[in-house]
SEKEVEX-66068 format. One record per atom (N, C-alpha, C, O, CB): residue number from 1; residue in one letter; chain; atom name; x, y, z. Coordinates in Angstrom, 2 decimals. Glycine has a CB too. Layout:
site seq NUM type A mol A atom CA px X py Y pz Z
...
REM end
This chain:
site seq 1 type M mol A atom N px 7.07 py 5.25 pz -4.03
site seq 1 type M mol A atom CA px 6.85 py 3.83 pz -4.24
site seq 1 type M mol A atom C px 5.47 py 3.50 pz -3.77
site seq 1 type M mol A atom O px 4.98 py 4.13 pz -2.84
site seq 1 type M mol A atom CB px 7.89 py 2.97 pz -3.51
site seq 2 type Q mol A atom N px 4.83 py 2.54 pz -4.37
site seq 2 type Q mol A atom CA px 3.49 py 2.09 pz -3.95
site seq 2 type Q mol A atom C px 3.51 py 0.55 pz -3.85
site seq 2 type Q mol A atom O px 3.97 py -0.16 pz -4.75
site seq 2 type Q mol A atom CB px 2.38 py 2.59 pz -4.97
site seq 3 type L mol A atom N px 2.99 py 0.10 pz -2.76
site seq 3 type L mol A atom CA px 2.77 py -1.34 pz -2.53
site seq 3 type L mol A atom C px 1.57 py -1.76 pz -3.33
site seq 3 type L mol A atom O px 0.45 py -1.37 pz -3.00
site seq 3 type L mol A atom CB px 2.56 py -1.68 pz -1.01
site seq 4 type V mol A atom N px 1.76 py -2.51 pz -4.35
site seq 4 type V mol A atom CA px 0.63 py -2.93 pz -5.25
site seq 4 type V mol A atom C px 0.03 py -4.22 pz -4.81
site seq 4 type V mol A atom O px -1.19 py -4.37 pz -4.89
site seq 4 type V mol A atom CB px 1.10 py -3.08 pz -6.69
site seq 5 type Y mol A atom N px 0.81 py -5.17 pz -4.35
site seq 5 type Y mol A atom CA px 0.23 py -6.45 pz -3.90
site seq 5 type Y mol A atom C px 1.01 py -7.02 pz -2.75
site seq 5 type Y mol A atom O px 2.24 py -7.04 pz -2.76
site seq 5 type Y mol A atom CB px 0.18 py -7.46 pz -5.04
site seq 6 type C mol A atom N px 0.26 py -7.50 pz -1.73
site seq 6 type C mol A atom CA px 0.84 py -8.18 pz -0.61
site seq 6 type C mol A atom C px -0.28 py -9.12 pz -0.10
site seq 6 type C mol A atom O px -1.44 py -8.72 pz 0.04
site seq 6 type C mol A atom CB px 1.37 py -7.15 pz 0.51
site seq 7 type R mol A atom N px 0.10 py -10.40 pz 0.18
site seq 7 type R mol A atom CA px -0.91 py -11.33 pz 0.68
site seq 7 type R mol A atom C px -1.54 py -10.89 pz 1.97
site seq 7 type R mol A atom O px -2.74 py -11.09 pz 2.17
site seq 7 type R mol A atom CB px -0.31 py -12.68 pz 0.88
site seq 8 type D mol A atom N px -0.74 py -10.26 pz 2.87
site seq 8 type D mol A atom CA px -1.18 py -9.81 pz 4.17
site seq 8 type D mol A atom C px -0.37 py -8.63 pz 4.55
site seq 8 type D mol A atom O px 0.85 py -8.61 pz 4.37
site seq 8 type D mol A atom CB px -1.07 py -10.89 pz 5.20
site seq 9 type I mol A atom N px -1.04 py -7.60 pz 5.10
site seq 9 type I mol A atom CA px -0.31 py -6.38 pz 5.53
site seq 9 type I mol A atom C px 0.68 py -6.75 pz 6.63
site seq 9 type I mol A atom O px 1.75 py -6.15 pz 6.69
site seq 9 type I mol A atom CB px -1.30 py -5.28 pz 6.05
site seq 10 type A mol A atom N px 0.38 py -7.69 pz 7.48
site seq 10 type A mol A atom CA px 1.26 py -8.11 pz 8.54
site seq 10 type A mol A atom C px 2.62 py -8.58 pz 7.98
site seq 10 type A mol A atom O px 3.66 py -8.37 pz 8.60
site seq 10 type A mol A atom CB px 0.60 py -9.22 pz 9.37
site seq 11 type E mol A atom N px 2.59 py -9.20 pz 6.83
site seq 11 type E mol A atom CA px 3.87 py -9.64 pz 6.21
site seq 11 type E mol A atom C px 4.70 py -8.44 pz 5.81
site seq 11 type E mol A atom O px 5.92 py -8.45 pz 5.97
site seq 11 type E mol A atom CB px 3.60 py -10.54 pz 4.97
site seq 12 type Y mol A atom N px 4.07 py -7.40 pz 5.28
site seq 12 type Y mol A atom CA px 4.78 py -6.19 pz 4.93
site seq 12 type Y mol A atom C px 5.36 py -5.52 pz 6.18
site seq 12 type Y mol A atom O px 6.52 py -5.11 pz 6.17
site seq 12 type Y mol A atom CB px 3.85 py -5.22 pz 4.19
site seq 13 type V mol A atom N px 4.58 py -5.42 pz 7.25
site seq 13 type V mol A atom CA px 4.99 py -4.78 pz 8.47
site seq 13 type V mol A atom C px 6.22 py -5.49 pz 9.00
site seq 13 type V mol A atom O px 7.15 py -4.83 pz 9.48
site seq 13 type V mol A atom CB px 3.85 py -4.78 pz 9.51
site seq 14 type R mol A atom N px 6.26 py -6.83 pz 8.94
site seq 14 type R mol A atom CA px 7.37 py -7.59 pz 9.41
site seq 14 type R mol A atom C px 8.67 py -7.32 pz 8.62
site seq 14 type R mol A atom O px 9.77 py -7.41 pz 9.16
site seq 14 type R mol A atom CB px 7.02 py -9.03 pz 9.37
site seq 15 type C mol A atom N px 8.51 py -7.00 pz 7.39
site seq 15 type C mol A atom CA px 9.71 py -6.76 pz 6.51
site seq 15 type C mol A atom C px 9.94 py -5.30 pz 6.18
site seq 15 type C mol A atom O px 10.87 py -4.99 pz 5.43
site seq 15 type C mol A atom CB px 9.56 py -7.53 pz 5.19
site seq 16 type A mol A atom N px 9.12 py -4.39 pz 6.70
site seq 16 type A mol A atom CA px 9.19 py -2.98 pz 6.31
site seq 16 type A mol A atom C px 10.53 py -2.35 pz 6.60
site seq 16 type A mol A atom O px 10.98 py -1.50 pz 5.82
site seq 16 type A mol A atom CB px 8.11 py -2.21 pz 7.00
site seq 17 type G mol A atom N px 11.20 py -2.71 pz 7.69
site seq 17 type G mol A atom CA px 12.54 py -2.15 pz 7.98
site seq 17 type G mol A atom C px 13.53 py -2.45 pz 6.90
site seq 17 type G mol A atom O px 14.21 py -1.55 pz 6.40
site seq 17 type G mol A atom CB px 13.06 py -2.68 pz 9.28
site seq 18 type A mol A atom N px 13.62 py -3.72 pz 6.55
site seq 18 type A mol A atom CA px 14.56 py -4.17 pz 5.52
site seq 18 type A mol A atom C px 14.21 py -3.56 pz 4.15
site seq 18 type A mol A atom O px 15.08 py -3.10 pz 3.42
site seq 18 type A mol A atom CB px 14.56 py -5.72 pz 5.43
site seq 19 type I mol A atom N px 12.92 py -3.56 pz 3.83
site seq 19 type I mol A atom CA px 12.51 py -2.96 pz 2.56
site seq 19 type I mol A atom C px 12.83 py -1.46 pz 2.53
site seq 19 type I mol A atom O px 13.32 py -0.93 pz 1.54
site seq 19 type I mol A atom CB px 11.01 py -3.19 pz 2.31
site seq 20 type G mol A atom N px 12.54 py -0.80 pz 3.61
site seq 20 type G mol A atom CA px 12.82 py 0.65 pz 3.71
site seq 20 type G mol A atom C px 14.33 py 0.97 pz 3.56
site seq 20 type G mol A atom O px 14.69 py 1.92 pz 2.87
site seq 20 type G mol A atom CB px 12.31 py 1.18 pz 5.06
site seq 21 type R mol A atom N px 15.17 py 0.19 pz 4.21
site seq 21 type R mol A atom CA px 16.63 py 0.42 pz 4.03
site seq 21 type R mol A atom C px 17.07 py 0.21 pz 2.63
site seq 21 type R mol A atom O px 17.91 py 0.97 pz 2.14
site seq 21 type R mol A atom CB px 17.43 py -0.48 pz 4.93
site seq 22 type L mol A atom N px 16.55 py -0.80 pz 1.94
site seq 22 type L mol A atom CA px 16.89 py -1.03 pz 0.55
site seq 22 type L mol A atom C px 16.43 py 0.15 pz -0.31
site seq 22 type L mol A atom O px 17.18 py 0.64 pz -1.15
site seq 22 type L mol A atom CB px 16.27 py -2.34 pz 0.07
site seq 23 type L mol A atom N px 15.17 py 0.60 pz -0.10
site seq 23 type L mol A atom CA px 14.64 py 1.67 pz -0.93
site seq 23 type L mol A atom C px 15.39 py 3.03 pz -0.69
site seq 23 type L mol A atom O px 15.57 py 3.82 pz -1.62
site seq 23 type L mol A atom CB px 13.12 py 1.84 pz -0.64
site seq 24 type I mol A atom N px 15.82 py 3.27 pz 0.54
site seq 24 type I mol A atom CA px 16.56 py 4.48 pz 0.83
site seq 24 type I mol A atom C px 17.87 py 4.49 pz 0.08
site seq 24 type I mol A atom O px 18.29 py 5.53 pz -0.41
site seq 24 type I mol A atom CB px 16.80 py 4.62 pz 2.34
site seq 25 type R mol A atom N px 18.54 py 3.34 pz -0.02
site seq 25 type R mol A atom CA px 19.79 py 3.25 pz -0.86
site seq 25 type R mol A atom C px 19.52 py 3.58 pz -2.27
site seq 25 type R mol A atom O px 20.44 py 4.01 pz -2.97
site seq 25 type R mol A atom CB px 20.40 py 1.85 pz -0.80
site seq 26 type H mol A atom N px 18.30 py 3.42 pz -2.76
site seq 26 type H mol A atom CA px 17.99 py 3.75 pz -4.14
site seq 26 type H mol A atom C px 17.28 py 5.09 pz -4.29
site seq 26 type H mol A atom O px 16.75 py 5.40 pz -5.36
site seq 26 type H mol A atom CB px 17.15 py 2.68 pz -4.74
site seq 27 type G mol A atom N px 17.27 py 5.89 pz -3.21
site seq 27 type G mol A atom CA px 16.71 py 7.23 pz -3.25
site seq 27 type G mol A atom C px 15.22 py 7.33 pz -3.08
site seq 27 type G mol A atom O px 14.66 py 8.40 pz -3.30
site seq 27 type G mol A atom CB px 17.05 py 7.85 pz -4.48
site seq 28 type K mol A atom N px 14.56 py 6.29 pz -2.71
site seq 28 type K mol A atom CA px 13.10 py 6.30 pz -2.46
site seq 28 type K mol A atom C px 12.86 py 6.45 pz -0.97
site seq 28 type K mol A atom O px 13.39 py 5.67 pz -0.18
site seq 28 type K mol A atom CB px 12.42 py 4.99 pz -3.00
site seq 29 type L mol A atom N px 12.06 py 7.44 pz -0.58
site seq 29 type L mol A atom CA px 11.93 py 7.73 pz 0.83
site seq 29 type L mol A atom C px 10.63 py 7.27 pz 1.49
site seq 29 type L mol A atom O px 10.50 py 7.27 pz 2.71
site seq 29 type L mol A atom CB px 12.06 py 9.16 pz 1.02
site seq 30 type S mol A atom N px 9.68 py 6.87 pz 0.66
site seq 30 type S mol A atom CA px 8.39 py 6.45 pz 1.28
site seq 30 type S mol A atom C px 7.67 py 5.43 pz 0.38
site seq 30 type S mol A atom O px 7.95 py 5.27 pz -0.81
site seq 30 type S mol A atom CB px 7.47 py 7.69 pz 1.52
site seq 31 type V mol A atom N px 6.71 py 4.74 pz 1.07
site seq 31 type V mol A atom CA px 5.93 py 3.73 pz 0.39
site seq 31 type V mol A atom C px 4.48 py 4.00 pz 0.73
site seq 31 type V mol A atom O px 4.12 py 4.21 pz 1.89
site seq 31 type V mol A atom CB px 6.36 py 2.29 pz 0.79
site seq 32 type I mol A atom N px 3.62 py 3.99 pz -0.33
site seq 32 type I mol A atom CA px 2.19 py 4.22 pz -0.14
site seq 32 type I mol A atom C px 1.56 py 2.81 pz -0.15
site seq 32 type I mol A atom O px 1.87 py 1.97 pz -1.00
site seq 32 type I mol A atom CB px 1.56 py 5.18 pz -1.29
site seq 33 type L mol A atom N px 0.67 py 2.57 pz 0.80
site seq 33 type L mol A atom CA px 0.01 py 1.29 pz 0.78
site seq 33 type L mol A atom C px -1.49 py 1.47 pz 1.10
site seq 33 type L mol A atom O px -1.89 py 2.50 pz 1.64
site seq 33 type L mol A atom CB px 0.67 py 0.32 pz 1.77
site seq 34 type D mol A atom N px -2.26 py 0.48 pz 0.77
site seq 34 type D mol A atom CA px -3.72 py 0.47 pz 0.90
site seq 34 type D mol A atom C px -4.10 py 0.05 pz 2.28
site seq 34 type D mol A atom O px -3.70 py -1.04 pz 2.71
site seq 34 type D mol A atom CB px -4.36 py -0.46 pz -0.14
site seq 35 type S mol A atom N px -4.87 py 0.87 pz 3.03
site seq 35 type S mol A atom CA px -5.34 py 0.48 pz 4.34
site seq 35 type S mol A atom C px -6.58 py 1.26 pz 4.66
site seq 35 type S mol A atom O px -6.90 py 2.25 pz 4.00
site seq 35 type S mol A atom CB px -4.26 py 0.71 pz 5.41
site seq 36 type N mol A atom N px -7.28 py 0.80 pz 5.67
site seq 36 type N mol A atom CA px -8.53 py 1.46 pz 6.16
site seq 36 type N mol A atom C px -8.26 py 2.38 pz 7.34
site seq 36 type N mol A atom O px -9.17 py 3.06 pz 7.83
site seq 36 type N mol A atom CB px -9.57 py 0.39 pz 6.58
site seq 37 type G mol A atom N px -7.03 py 2.41 pz 7.80
site seq 37 type G mol A atom CA px -6.67 py 3.28 pz 8.93
site seq 37 type G mol A atom C px -5.21 py 3.15 pz 9.16
site seq 37 type G mol A atom O px -4.52 py 2.44 pz 8.43
site seq 37 type G mol A atom CB px -7.46 py 2.94 pz 10.21
site seq 38 type P mol A atom N px -4.70 py 3.81 pz 10.18
site seq 38 type P mol A atom CA px -3.25 py 3.70 pz 10.49
site seq 38 type P mol A atom C px -2.86 py 2.23 pz 10.72
site seq 38 type P mol A atom O px -3.60 py 1.49 pz 11.37
site seq 38 type P mol A atom CB px -2.88 py 4.57 pz 11.75
site seq 39 type V mol A atom N px -1.74 py 1.82 pz 10.22
site seq 39 type V mol A atom CA px -1.29 py 0.40 pz 10.37
site seq 39 type V mol A atom C px -0.39 py 0.30 pz 11.58
site seq 39 type V mol A atom O px 0.66 py 0.94 pz 11.64
site seq 39 type V mol A atom CB px -0.53 py -0.11 pz 9.08
site seq 40 type P mol A atom N px -0.80 py -0.50 pz 12.55
site seq 40 type P mol A atom CA px 0.09 py -0.72 pz 13.75
site seq 40 type P mol A atom C px 1.41 py -1.27 pz 13.35
site seq 40 type P mol A atom O px 1.48 py -2.20 pz 12.54
site seq 40 type P mol A atom CB px -0.55 py -1.67 pz 14.77
site seq 41 type G mol A atom N px 2.49 py -0.72 pz 13.92
site seq 41 type G mol A atom CA px 3.79 py -1.16 pz 13.59
site seq 41 type G mol A atom C px 4.54 py -0.40 pz 12.55
site seq 41 type G mol A atom O px 5.74 py -0.58 pz 12.36
site seq 41 type G mol A atom CB px 3.71 py -2.47 pz 13.18
site seq 42 type L mol A atom N px 3.79 py 0.52 pz 11.85
site seq 42 type L mol A atom CA px 4.42 py 1.32 pz 10.80
site seq 42 type L mol A atom C px 4.35 py 2.81 pz 11.14
site seq 42 type L mol A atom O px 3.32 py 3.31 pz 11.58
site seq 42 type L mol A atom CB px 3.75 py 1.06 pz 9.44
site seq 43 type A mol A atom N px 5.46 py 3.50 pz 10.93
site seq 43 type A mol A atom CA px 5.44 py 4.96 pz 11.13
site seq 43 type A mol A atom C px 4.93 py 5.58 pz 9.87
site seq 43 type A mol A atom O px 5.25 py 5.11 pz 8.78
site seq 43 type A mol A atom CB px 6.84 py 5.52 pz 11.50
site seq 44 type G mol A atom N px 4.17 py 6.60 pz 9.97
site seq 44 type G mol A atom CA px 3.69 py 7.28 pz 8.75
site seq 44 type G mol A atom C px 2.46 py 8.09 pz 8.95
site seq 44 type G mol A atom O px 2.02 py 8.30 pz 10.08
site seq 44 type G mol A atom CB px 3.44 py 6.31 pz 7.69
site seq 45 type I mol A atom N px 1.90 py 8.54 pz 7.88
site seq 45 type I mol A atom CA px 0.71 py 9.41 pz 7.88
site seq 45 type I mol A atom C px -0.42 py 8.66 pz 7.20
site seq 45 type I mol A atom O px -0.22 py 8.06 pz 6.15
site seq 45 type I mol A atom CB px 0.98 py 10.79 pz 7.16
site seq 46 type F mol A atom N px -1.60 py 8.69 pz 7.81
site seq 46 type F mol A atom CA px -2.81 py 8.10 pz 7.21
site seq 46 type F mol A atom C px -3.71 py 9.24 pz 6.73
site seq 46 type F mol A atom O px -3.94 py 10.19 pz 7.46
site seq 46 type F mol A atom CB px -3.58 py 7.17 pz 8.23
site seq 47 type S mol A atom N px -4.21 py 9.14 pz 5.51
site seq 47 type S mol A atom CA px -5.09 py 10.14 pz 4.93
site seq 47 type S mol A atom C px -6.26 py 9.52 pz 4.20
site seq 47 type S mol A atom O px -6.07 py 8.65 pz 3.35
site seq 47 type S mol A atom CB px -4.32 py 11.03 pz 4.00
site seq 48 type R mol A atom N px -7.45 py 9.95 pz 4.53
site seq 48 type R mol A atom CA px -8.64 py 9.46 pz 3.83
site seq 48 type R mol A atom C px -8.87 py 10.33 pz 2.58
site seq 48 type R mol A atom O px -9.72 py 9.98 pz 1.75
site seq 48 type R mol A atom CB px -9.89 py 9.48 pz 4.78
site seq 49 type A mol A atom N px -8.15 py 11.43 pz 2.43
site seq 49 type A mol A atom CA px -8.43 py 12.35 pz 1.32
site seq 49 type A mol A atom C px -8.04 py 11.79 pz -0.08
site seq 49 type A mol A atom O px -8.59 py 12.21 pz -1.09
site seq 49 type A mol A atom CB px -7.67 py 13.66 pz 1.56
site seq 50 type R mol A atom N px -7.12 py 10.85 pz -0.11
site seq 50 type R mol A atom CA px -6.64 py 10.35 pz -1.41
site seq 50 type R mol A atom C px -6.80 py 8.88 pz -1.50
site seq 50 type R mol A atom O px -6.89 py 8.20 pz -0.47
site seq 50 type R mol A atom CB px -5.19 py 10.71 pz -1.65
site seq 51 type G mol A atom N px -6.83 py 8.36 pz -2.69
site seq 51 type G mol A atom CA px -6.73 py 6.99 pz -2.94
site seq 51 type G mol A atom C px -7.98 py 6.17 pz -2.63
site seq 51 type G mol A atom O px -7.89 py 5.01 pz -2.22
site seq 51 type G mol A atom CB px -5.62 py 6.49 pz -2.19
site seq 52 type R mol A atom N px -9.15 py 6.78 pz -2.83
site seq 52 type R mol A atom CA px -10.38 py 5.98 pz -2.66
site seq 52 type R mol A atom C px -10.42 py 4.88 pz -3.65
site seq 52 type R mol A atom O px -10.05 py 5.07 pz -4.81
site seq 52 type R mol A atom CB px -11.62 py 6.83 pz -2.79
site seq 53 type K mol A atom N px -10.89 py 3.70 pz -3.23
site seq 53 type K mol A atom CA px -10.91 py 2.57 pz -4.07
site seq 53 type K mol A atom C px -12.40 py 2.20 pz -4.26
site seq 53 type K mol A atom O px -13.09 py 1.86 pz -3.29
site seq 53 type K mol A atom CB px -10.07 py 1.41 pz -3.46
site seq 54 type Y mol A atom N px -12.87 py 2.27 pz -5.49
site seq 54 type Y mol A atom CA px -14.26 py 1.90 pz -5.80
site seq 54 type Y mol A atom C px -14.25 py 0.51 pz -6.38
site seq 54 type Y mol A atom O px -13.27 py 0.10 pz -6.99
site seq 54 type Y mol A atom CB px -14.92 py 2.90 pz -6.79
site seq 55 type F mol A atom N px -15.32 py -0.21 pz -6.20
site seq 55 type F mol A atom CA px -15.38 py -1.56 pz -6.69
site seq 55 type F mol A atom C px -16.86 py -1.91 pz -7.08
site seq 55 type F mol A atom O px -17.80 py -1.30 pz -6.58
site seq 55 type F mol A atom CB px -14.83 py -2.54 pz -5.60
site seq 56 type K mol A atom N px -17.01 py -2.84 pz -7.93
site seq 56 type K mol A atom CA px -18.31 py -3.29 pz -8.40
site seq 56 type K mol A atom C px -18.50 py -4.74 pz -8.04
site seq 56 type K mol A atom O px -17.58 py -5.54 pz -8.21
site seq 56 type K mol A atom CB px -18.47 py -3.08 pz -9.91
site seq 57 type G mol A atom N px -19.63 py -5.09 pz -7.55
site seq 57 type G mol A atom CA px -19.89 py -6.52 pz -7.23
site seq 57 type G mol A atom C px -20.07 py -6.70 pz -5.74
site seq 57 type G mol A atom O px -19.90 py -5.76 pz -4.97
site seq 57 type G mol A atom CB px -18.72 py -7.43 pz -7.73
site seq 58 type P mol A atom N px -20.40 py -7.89 pz -5.37
site seq 58 type P mol A atom CA px -20.71 py -8.16 pz -3.96
site seq 58 type P mol A atom C px -19.48 py -8.31 pz -3.03
site seq 58 type P mol A atom O px -19.62 py -8.17 pz -1.82
site seq 58 type P mol A atom CB px -21.52 py -9.41 pz -3.88
site seq 59 type H mol A atom N px -18.30 py -8.57 pz -3.57
site seq 59 type H mol A atom CA px -17.16 py -8.78 pz -2.73
site seq 59 type H mol A atom C px -16.13 py -7.64 pz -2.79
site seq 59 type H mol A atom O px -15.58 py -7.30 pz -3.84
site seq 59 type H mol A atom CB px -16.51 py -10.05 pz -3.11
site seq 60 type R mol A atom N px -15.89 py -7.06 pz -1.60
site seq 60 type R mol A atom CA px -14.91 py -6.00 pz -1.48
site seq 60 type R mol A atom C px -13.49 py -6.54 pz -1.81
site seq 60 type R mol A atom O px -13.13 py -7.62 pz -1.33
site seq 60 type R mol A atom CB px -14.95 py -5.38 pz -0.05
site seq 61 type P mol A atom N px -12.68 py -5.82 pz -2.61
site seq 61 type P mol A atom CA px -11.29 py -6.28 pz -2.85
site seq 61 type P mol A atom C px -10.48 py -6.33 pz -1.53
site seq 61 type P mol A atom O px -10.71 py -5.57 pz -0.59
site seq 61 type P mol A atom CB px -10.58 py -5.35 pz -3.88
site seq 62 type R mol A atom N px -9.55 py -7.24 pz -1.53
site seq 62 type R mol A atom CA px -8.68 py -7.34 pz -0.33
site seq 62 type R mol A atom C px -7.80 py -6.10 pz -0.19
site seq 62 type R mol A atom O px -7.47 py -5.44 pz -1.18
site seq 62 type R mol A atom CB px -7.79 py -8.60 pz -0.40
site seq 63 type L mol A atom N px -7.43 py -5.79 pz 1.03
site seq 63 type L mol A atom CA px -6.50 py -4.70 pz 1.26
site seq 63 type L mol A atom C px -5.14 py -5.14 pz 0.71
site seq 63 type L mol A atom O px -4.80 py -6.32 pz 0.75
site seq 63 type L mol A atom CB px -6.41 py -4.33 pz 2.79
site seq 64 type A mol A atom N px -4.40 py -4.19 pz 0.20
site seq 64 type A mol A atom CA px -3.07 py -4.39 pz -0.38
site seq 64 type A mol A atom C px -3.08 py -5.23 pz -1.67
site seq 64 type A mol A atom O px -2.07 py -5.84 pz -2.04
site seq 64 type A mol A atom CB px -2.17 py -5.05 pz 0.64
site seq 65 type D mol A atom N px -4.24 py -5.24 pz -2.33
site seq 65 type D mol A atom CA px -4.32 py -5.89 pz -3.65
site seq 65 type D mol A atom C px -4.87 py -4.88 pz -4.63
site seq 65 type D mol A atom O px -6.08 py -4.79 pz -4.83
site seq 65 type D mol A atom CB px -5.21 py -7.17 pz -3.62
site seq 66 type L mol A atom N px -3.98 py -4.14 pz -5.23
site seq 66 type L mol A atom CA px -4.33 py -3.08 pz -6.18
site seq 66 type L mol A atom C px -4.02 py -3.50 pz -7.63
site seq 66 type L mol A atom O px -3.94 py -2.65 pz -8.51
site seq 66 type L mol A atom CB px -3.57 py -1.78 pz -5.82
site seq 67 type T mol A atom N px -3.85 py -4.75 pz -7.86
site seq 67 type T mol A atom CA px -3.39 py -5.22 pz -9.16
site seq 67 type T mol A atom C px -4.31 py -4.89 pz -10.31
site seq 67 type T mol A atom O px -3.83 py -4.73 pz -11.44
site seq 67 type T mol A atom CB px -3.18 py -6.67 pz -9.11
site seq 68 type D mol A atom N px -5.60 py -4.78 pz -10.09
site seq 68 type D mol A atom CA px -6.53 py -4.47 pz -11.19
site seq 68 type D mol A atom C px -7.12 py -3.12 pz -11.06
site seq 68 type D mol A atom O px -8.18 py -2.87 pz -11.65
site seq 68 type D mol A atom CB px -7.64 py -5.49 pz -11.26
site seq 69 type T mol A atom N px -6.54 py -2.23 pz -10.34
site seq 69 type T mol A atom CA px -7.08 py -0.90 pz -10.17
site seq 69 type T mol A atom C px -6.63 py 0.05 pz -11.30
site seq 69 type T mol A atom O px -5.63 py -0.23 pz -11.97
site seq 69 type T mol A atom CB px -6.67 py -0.34 pz -8.82
site seq 70 type E mol A atom N px -7.32 py 1.11 pz -11.51
site seq 70 type E mol A atom CA px -6.91 py 2.01 pz -12.59
site seq 70 type E mol A atom C px -5.60 py 2.73 pz -12.28
site seq 70 type E mol A atom O px -4.90 py 3.12 pz -13.21
site seq 70 type E mol A atom CB px -8.02 py 3.04 pz -12.85
site seq 71 type L mol A atom N px -5.23 py 2.92 pz -11.04
site seq 71 type L mol A atom CA px -3.99 py 3.57 pz -10.66
site seq 71 type L mol A atom C px -2.82 py 2.70 pz -11.22
site seq 71 type L mol A atom O px -1.88 py 3.23 pz -11.81
site seq 71 type L mol A atom CB px -3.89 py 3.74 pz -9.07
site seq 72 type V mol A atom N px -2.90 py 1.43 pz -11.03
site seq 72 type V mol A atom CA px -1.87 py 0.52 pz -11.49
site seq 72 type V mol A atom C px -1.87 py 0.37 pz -13.01
site seq 72 type V mol A atom O px -0.83 py 0.38 pz -13.66
site seq 72 type V mol A atom CB px -2.05 py -0.82 pz -10.83
site seq 73 type L mol A atom N px -3.08 py 0.23 pz -13.55
site seq 73 type L mol A atom CA px -3.19 py 0.02 pz -15.00
site seq 73 type L mol A atom C px -2.81 py 1.24 pz -15.85
site seq 73 type L mol A atom O px -2.15 py 1.11 pz -16.88
site seq 73 type L mol A atom CB px -4.59 py -0.38 pz -15.33
site seq 74 type Y mol A atom N px -3.24 py 2.45 pz -15.39
site seq 74 type Y mol A atom CA px -3.05 py 3.63 pz -16.19
site seq 74 type Y mol A atom C px -2.06 py 4.58 pz -15.62
site seq 74 type Y mol A atom O px -1.67 py 5.51 pz -16.33
site seq 74 type Y mol A atom CB px -4.30 py 4.30 pz -16.38
site seq 75 type G mol A atom N px -1.62 py 4.43 pz -14.36
site seq 75 type G mol A atom CA px -0.61 py 5.32 pz -13.76
site seq 75 type G mol A atom C px -1.31 py 6.53 pz -13.07
site seq 75 type G mol A atom O px -2.51 py 6.77 pz -13.24
site seq 75 type G mol A atom CB px 0.41 py 5.81 pz -14.87
site seq 76 type P mol A atom N px -0.51 py 7.27 pz -12.31
site seq 76 type P mol A atom CA px -1.09 py 8.47 pz -11.62
site seq 76 type P mol A atom C px -1.35 py 9.58 pz -12.53
site seq 76 type P mol A atom O px -1.82 py 10.63 pz -12.10
site seq 76 type P mol A atom CB px -0.19 py 8.97 pz -10.55
REM end
């Protein structure tokens, strides 16, 4: 599973336990999310090797907003 949009990572961290329990009941064991480093409050693995996000223009896209990225538009 991939977190495509969230207004604030802290909101996801607050609800991650409930979301995780729901996803496990549906056979999904992990969630990939956009971050610049390990996220405090979440257990998991951080890797810089995958998921680089390139952008054009003066404003960097917000974290956890992948709505207009090629991964979401075209799939993995």
